mmCIF file of the C-alpha atoms, coordinates in Angstrom:
data_MODEL
# 
_entry.id   MODEL 
# 
loop_
_atom_site.group_PDB 
_atom_site.id 
_atom_site.type_symbol 
_atom_site.label_atom_id 
_atom_site.label_alt_id 
_atom_site.label_comp_id 
_atom_site.label_asym_id 
_atom_site.label_entity_id 
_atom_site.label_seq_id 
_atom_site.pdbx_PDB_ins_code 
_atom_site.Cartn_x 
_atom_site.Cartn_y 
_atom_site.Cartn_z 
_atom_site.occupancy 
_atom_site.B_iso_or_equiv 
_atom_site.pdbx_formal_charge 
_atom_site.auth_seq_id 
_atom_site.auth_comp_id 
_atom_site.auth_asym_id 
_atom_site.auth_atom_id 
_atom_site.pdbx_PDB_model_num 
ATOM 1   C CA . MET A 1 1   ? 13.015  6.069   3.003   1.00 0.00 ? 1   MET A CA 1 
ATOM 2   C CA . LYS A 1 2   ? 11.835  7.511   6.463   1.00 0.00 ? 2   LYS A CA 1 
ATOM 3   C CA . GLU A 1 3   ? 8.864   6.023   8.300   1.00 0.00 ? 3   GLU A CA 1 
ATOM 4   C CA . ILE A 1 4   ? 5.804   7.919   8.130   1.00 0.00 ? 4   ILE A CA 1 
ATOM 5   C CA . ALA A 1 5   ? 2.488   7.464   10.066  1.00 0.00 ? 5   ALA A CA 1 
ATOM 6   C CA . PHE A 1 6   ? -0.107  6.488   7.881   1.00 0.00 ? 6   PHE A CA 1 
ATOM 7   C CA . GLY A 1 7   ? -2.553  9.604   8.710   1.00 0.00 ? 7   GLY A CA 1 
ATOM 8   C CA . GLN A 1 8   ? 0.404   11.708  8.095   1.00 0.00 ? 8   GLN A CA 1 
ATOM 9   C CA . LEU A 1 9   ? 0.901   10.174  4.996   1.00 0.00 ? 9   LEU A CA 1 
ATOM 10  C CA . ILE A 1 10  ? -2.454  10.464  3.489   1.00 0.00 ? 10  ILE A CA 1 
ATOM 11  C CA . LYS A 1 11  ? -2.730  14.386  5.121   1.00 0.00 ? 11  LYS A CA 1 
ATOM 12  C CA . GLU A 1 12  ? 0.642   15.271  3.090   1.00 0.00 ? 12  GLU A CA 1 
ATOM 13  C CA . LEU A 1 13  ? -0.429  13.741  -0.001  1.00 0.00 ? 13  LEU A CA 1 
ATOM 14  C CA . ARG A 1 14  ? -3.797  15.368  -0.059  1.00 0.00 ? 14  ARG A CA 1 
ATOM 15  C CA . ILE A 1 15  ? -2.406  18.699  0.497   1.00 0.00 ? 15  ILE A CA 1 
ATOM 16  C CA . ALA A 1 16  ? -0.013  18.025  -2.225  1.00 0.00 ? 16  ALA A CA 1 
ATOM 17  C CA . HIS A 1 17  ? -2.841  17.396  -4.562  1.00 0.00 ? 17  HIS A CA 1 
ATOM 18  C CA . LYS A 1 18  ? -4.014  20.232  -6.442  1.00 0.00 ? 18  LYS A CA 1 
ATOM 19  C CA . GLU A 1 19  ? -7.490  18.827  -7.142  1.00 0.00 ? 19  GLU A CA 1 
ATOM 20  C CA . TYR A 1 20  ? -8.891  18.990  -3.533  1.00 0.00 ? 20  TYR A CA 1 
ATOM 21  C CA . ASN A 1 21  ? -9.277  22.548  -2.034  1.00 0.00 ? 21  ASN A CA 1 
ATOM 22  C CA . SER A 1 22  ? -10.672 21.151  1.275   1.00 0.00 ? 22  SER A CA 1 
ATOM 23  C CA . MET A 1 23  ? -10.524 18.083  3.379   1.00 0.00 ? 23  MET A CA 1 
ATOM 24  C CA . ARG A 1 24  ? -14.402 17.701  3.072   1.00 0.00 ? 24  ARG A CA 1 
ATOM 25  C CA . GLU A 1 25  ? -14.058 17.520  -0.728  1.00 0.00 ? 25  GLU A CA 1 
ATOM 26  C CA . PHE A 1 26  ? -11.519 14.809  -0.484  1.00 0.00 ? 26  PHE A CA 1 
ATOM 27  C CA . ALA A 1 27  ? -13.587 12.865  1.826   1.00 0.00 ? 27  ALA A CA 1 
ATOM 28  C CA . ARG A 1 28  ? -16.813 13.248  -0.460  1.00 0.00 ? 28  ARG A CA 1 
ATOM 29  C CA . LYS A 1 29  ? -14.727 11.969  -3.229  1.00 0.00 ? 29  LYS A CA 1 
ATOM 30  C CA . VAL A 1 30  ? -13.607 8.883   -1.426  1.00 0.00 ? 30  VAL A CA 1 
ATOM 31  C CA . GLY A 1 31  ? -16.722 8.444   0.333   1.00 0.00 ? 31  GLY A CA 1 
ATOM 32  C CA . LEU A 1 32  ? -15.893 9.052   4.207   1.00 0.00 ? 32  LEU A CA 1 
ATOM 33  C CA . SER A 1 33  ? -16.831 11.576  6.555   1.00 0.00 ? 33  SER A CA 1 
ATOM 34  C CA . ALA A 1 34  ? -14.980 14.605  6.806   1.00 0.00 ? 34  ALA A CA 1 
ATOM 35  C CA . ALA A 1 35  ? -14.918 13.831  10.546  1.00 0.00 ? 35  ALA A CA 1 
ATOM 36  C CA . TYR A 1 36  ? -13.598 10.243  10.122  1.00 0.00 ? 36  TYR A CA 1 
ATOM 37  C CA . LEU A 1 37  ? -11.108 11.467  7.714   1.00 0.00 ? 37  LEU A CA 1 
ATOM 38  C CA . SER A 1 38  ? -9.658  13.882  10.219  1.00 0.00 ? 38  SER A CA 1 
ATOM 39  C CA . ARG A 1 39  ? -9.422  11.344  12.778  1.00 0.00 ? 39  ARG A CA 1 
ATOM 40  C CA . ILE A 1 40  ? -7.477  9.197   10.021  1.00 0.00 ? 40  ILE A CA 1 
ATOM 41  C CA . GLU A 1 41  ? -5.128  12.142  9.169   1.00 0.00 ? 41  GLU A CA 1 
ATOM 42  C CA . ASN A 1 42  ? -4.311  12.740  13.019  1.00 0.00 ? 42  ASN A CA 1 
ATOM 43  C CA . ASP A 1 43  ? -3.663  9.066   13.716  1.00 0.00 ? 43  ASP A CA 1 
ATOM 44  C CA . LYS A 1 44  ? -6.608  9.292   16.221  1.00 0.00 ? 44  LYS A CA 1 
ATOM 45  C CA . GLU A 1 45  ? -7.785  6.241   14.420  1.00 0.00 ? 45  GLU A CA 1 
ATOM 46  C CA . PRO A 1 46  ? -6.208  3.130   12.918  1.00 0.00 ? 46  PRO A CA 1 
ATOM 47  C CA . PRO A 1 47  ? -5.754  2.853   9.221   1.00 0.00 ? 47  PRO A CA 1 
ATOM 48  C CA . PRO A 1 48  ? -9.241  2.211   7.131   1.00 0.00 ? 48  PRO A CA 1 
ATOM 49  C CA . SER A 1 49  ? -9.929  -1.198  5.589   1.00 0.00 ? 49  SER A CA 1 
ATOM 50  C CA . GLU A 1 50  ? -8.358  -2.175  2.822   1.00 0.00 ? 50  GLU A CA 1 
ATOM 51  C CA . PRO A 1 51  ? -10.911 -1.025  -0.036  1.00 0.00 ? 51  PRO A CA 1 
ATOM 52  C CA . ILE A 1 52  ? -10.742 2.238   1.718   1.00 0.00 ? 52  ILE A CA 1 
ATOM 53  C CA . ILE A 1 53  ? -6.951  2.413   1.152   1.00 0.00 ? 53  ILE A CA 1 
ATOM 54  C CA . GLU A 1 54  ? -7.421  1.393   -2.429  1.00 0.00 ? 54  GLU A CA 1 
ATOM 55  C CA . LYS A 1 55  ? -9.868  4.490   -2.863  1.00 0.00 ? 55  LYS A CA 1 
ATOM 56  C CA . LEU A 1 56  ? -7.643  6.349   -1.284  1.00 0.00 ? 56  LEU A CA 1 
ATOM 57  C CA . ALA A 1 57  ? -4.529  5.618   -3.411  1.00 0.00 ? 57  ALA A CA 1 
ATOM 58  C CA . GLU A 1 58  ? -6.775  6.175   -6.356  1.00 0.00 ? 58  GLU A CA 1 
ATOM 59  C CA . ALA A 1 59  ? -8.186  9.916   -5.641  1.00 0.00 ? 59  ALA A CA 1 
ATOM 60  C CA . LEU A 1 60  ? -4.554  10.899  -4.652  1.00 0.00 ? 60  LEU A CA 1 
ATOM 61  C CA . GLY A 1 61  ? -3.065  9.207   -7.833  1.00 0.00 ? 61  GLY A CA 1 
ATOM 62  C CA . THR A 1 62  ? -0.419  7.478   -5.467  1.00 0.00 ? 62  THR A CA 1 
ATOM 63  C CA . ASP A 1 63  ? 0.732   3.866   -5.424  1.00 0.00 ? 63  ASP A CA 1 
ATOM 64  C CA . LYS A 1 64  ? -1.404  1.689   -3.314  1.00 0.00 ? 64  LYS A CA 1 
ATOM 65  C CA . TYR A 1 65  ? 1.392   -0.853  -2.079  1.00 0.00 ? 65  TYR A CA 1 
ATOM 66  C CA . GLU A 1 66  ? 3.215   2.114   -0.556  1.00 0.00 ? 66  GLU A CA 1 
ATOM 67  C CA . LEU A 1 67  ? 0.069   3.078   1.225   1.00 0.00 ? 67  LEU A CA 1 
ATOM 68  C CA . PHE A 1 68  ? -0.986  -0.457  2.328   1.00 0.00 ? 68  PHE A CA 1 
ATOM 69  C CA . SER A 1 69  ? 2.785   -0.606  3.773   1.00 0.00 ? 69  SER A CA 1 
ATOM 70  C CA . SER A 1 70  ? 2.254   2.724   5.777   1.00 0.00 ? 70  SER A CA 1 
ATOM 71  C CA . ALA A 1 71  ? -0.940  1.021   6.831   1.00 0.00 ? 71  ALA A CA 1 
ATOM 72  C CA . GLY A 1 72  ? 0.590   -2.162  7.940   1.00 0.00 ? 72  GLY A CA 1 
ATOM 73  C CA . LYS A 1 73  ? -1.637  -3.786  5.955   1.00 0.00 ? 73  LYS A CA 1 
ATOM 74  C CA . VAL A 1 74  ? -1.268  -6.507  3.266   1.00 0.00 ? 74  VAL A CA 1 
ATOM 75  C CA . PRO A 1 75  ? -3.034  -6.034  -0.238  1.00 0.00 ? 75  PRO A CA 1 
ATOM 76  C CA . PRO A 1 76  ? -5.874  -8.397  -0.786  1.00 0.00 ? 76  PRO A CA 1 
ATOM 77  C CA . GLU A 1 77  ? -4.423  -10.176 -3.798  1.00 0.00 ? 77  GLU A CA 1 
ATOM 78  C CA . PHE A 1 78  ? -1.276  -10.646 -1.828  1.00 0.00 ? 78  PHE A CA 1 
ATOM 79  C CA . LEU A 1 79  ? -3.281  -12.501 0.683   1.00 0.00 ? 79  LEU A CA 1 
ATOM 80  C CA . GLU A 1 80  ? -4.898  -14.574 -1.994  1.00 0.00 ? 80  GLU A CA 1 
ATOM 81  C CA . THR A 1 81  ? -1.774  -15.810 -3.162  1.00 0.00 ? 81  THR A CA 1 
ATOM 82  C CA . PHE A 1 82  ? -0.392  -16.478 0.242   1.00 0.00 ? 82  PHE A CA 1 
ATOM 83  C CA . ARG A 1 83  ? -3.644  -18.568 1.141   1.00 0.00 ? 83  ARG A CA 1 
ATOM 84  C CA . LYS A 1 84  ? -3.151  -21.022 -1.920  1.00 0.00 ? 84  LYS A CA 1 
ATOM 85  C CA . ASN A 1 85  ? 0.360   -21.819 -0.965  1.00 0.00 ? 85  ASN A CA 1 
ATOM 86  C CA . PRO A 1 86  ? 1.273   -20.203 2.598   1.00 0.00 ? 86  PRO A CA 1 
ATOM 87  C CA . LYS A 1 87  ? 4.413   -22.588 3.090   1.00 0.00 ? 87  LYS A CA 1 
ATOM 88  C CA . GLY A 1 88  ? 5.790   -21.490 -0.587  1.00 0.00 ? 88  GLY A CA 1 
ATOM 89  C CA . MET A 1 89  ? 5.216   -17.977 -0.003  1.00 0.00 ? 89  MET A CA 1 
ATOM 90  C CA . ALA A 1 90  ? 6.812   -17.997 3.694   1.00 0.00 ? 90  ALA A CA 1 
ATOM 91  C CA . SER A 1 91  ? 9.741   -19.849 2.277   1.00 0.00 ? 91  SER A CA 1 
ATOM 92  C CA . PHE A 1 92  ? 10.327  -17.398 -0.873  1.00 0.00 ? 92  PHE A CA 1 
ATOM 93  C CA . LEU A 1 93  ? 9.813   -14.482 1.231   1.00 0.00 ? 93  LEU A CA 1 
ATOM 94  C CA . ARG A 1 94  ? 12.065  -15.760 4.114   1.00 0.00 ? 94  ARG A CA 1 
ATOM 95  C CA . ARG A 1 95  ? 14.572  -16.557 1.193   1.00 0.00 ? 95  ARG A CA 1 
ATOM 96  C CA . ALA A 1 96  ? 14.363  -12.936 -0.105  1.00 0.00 ? 96  ALA A CA 1 
ATOM 97  C CA . LYS A 1 97  ? 15.168  -11.606 3.390   1.00 0.00 ? 97  LYS A CA 1 
ATOM 98  C CA . GLU A 1 98  ? 18.320  -13.938 3.933   1.00 0.00 ? 98  GLU A CA 1 
ATOM 99  C CA . VAL A 1 99  ? 19.759  -12.489 0.612   1.00 0.00 ? 99  VAL A CA 1 
ATOM 100 C CA . LYS A 1 100 ? 18.680  -9.200  1.694   1.00 0.00 ? 100 LYS A CA 1 
ATOM 101 C CA . LEU A 1 101 ? 16.610  -8.342  -1.340  1.00 0.00 ? 101 LEU A CA 1 
ATOM 102 C CA . GLU A 1 102 ? 16.179  -4.593  -0.711  1.00 0.00 ? 102 GLU A CA 1 
ATOM 103 C CA . SER A 1 103 ? 16.373  -2.262  -3.552  1.00 0.00 ? 103 SER A CA 1 
ATOM 104 C CA . ASP A 1 104 ? 13.691  -1.756  -6.158  1.00 0.00 ? 104 ASP A CA 1 
ATOM 105 C CA . SER A 1 105 ? 16.199  -2.963  -9.164  1.00 0.00 ? 105 SER A CA 1 
ATOM 106 C CA . GLU A 1 106 ? 17.044  -6.217  -6.825  1.00 0.00 ? 106 GLU A CA 1 
ATOM 107 C CA . TRP A 1 107 ? 13.580  -6.981  -6.877  1.00 0.00 ? 107 TRP A CA 1 
ATOM 108 C CA . GLU A 1 108 ? 12.777  -6.310  -10.541 1.00 0.00 ? 108 GLU A CA 1 
ATOM 109 C CA . ALA A 1 109 ? 15.792  -8.273  -11.404 1.00 0.00 ? 109 ALA A CA 1 
ATOM 110 C CA . LEU A 1 110 ? 14.065  -11.395 -9.470  1.00 0.00 ? 110 LEU A CA 1 
ATOM 111 C CA . GLU A 1 111 ? 10.811  -10.440 -11.057 1.00 0.00 ? 111 GLU A CA 1 
ATOM 112 C CA . LYS A 1 112 ? 12.373  -11.032 -14.447 1.00 0.00 ? 112 LYS A CA 1 
ATOM 113 C CA . THR A 1 113 ? 13.398  -14.312 -14.028 1.00 0.00 ? 113 THR A CA 1 
ATOM 114 C CA . LEU A 1 114 ? 9.993   -15.749 -12.694 1.00 0.00 ? 114 LEU A CA 1 
ATOM 115 C CA . PRO A 1 115 ? 8.676   -16.677 -16.158 1.00 0.00 ? 115 PRO A CA 1 
ATOM 116 C CA . ARG A 1 116 ? 11.519  -18.871 -16.820 1.00 0.00 ? 116 ARG A CA 1 
ATOM 117 C CA . VAL A 1 117 ? 10.155  -20.647 -13.582 1.00 0.00 ? 117 VAL A CA 1 
ATOM 118 C CA . LYS A 1 118 ? 7.056   -21.878 -15.438 1.00 0.00 ? 118 LYS A CA 1 
ATOM 119 C CA . GLY A 1 119 ? 8.899   -22.164 -18.605 1.00 0.00 ? 119 GLY A CA 1 
ATOM 120 C CA . LYS A 1 120 ? 7.318   -18.927 -20.185 1.00 0.00 ? 120 LYS A CA 1 
ATOM 121 C CA . LYS A 1 121 ? 9.381   -16.066 -21.792 1.00 0.00 ? 121 LYS A CA 1 
# 
């Protein structure tokens, strides 16, 4: 997938979304000023906070994890898991990188094995 700047991604998603006729309308929907949203879309501001990214994703009907990735941020629920077991999480992610898990299907296959680790089906 081609890397795209966070602001450009938001702008493209907003324009493609038929519900919003203007930037002002969209900004109002997500609780931002149109000026601030314009600066984000034009990459004159860094990506906003995690709660705002979640609002943007919800309003645009897009996957919040893709927005977090584009923003270079970690979703709060992942940080919580990392804080509970930083060594385990780091080891797990390092190992996933070593074996070159990349495709969605590879990650889904791994995900399906996780309940067995806890003895659940």
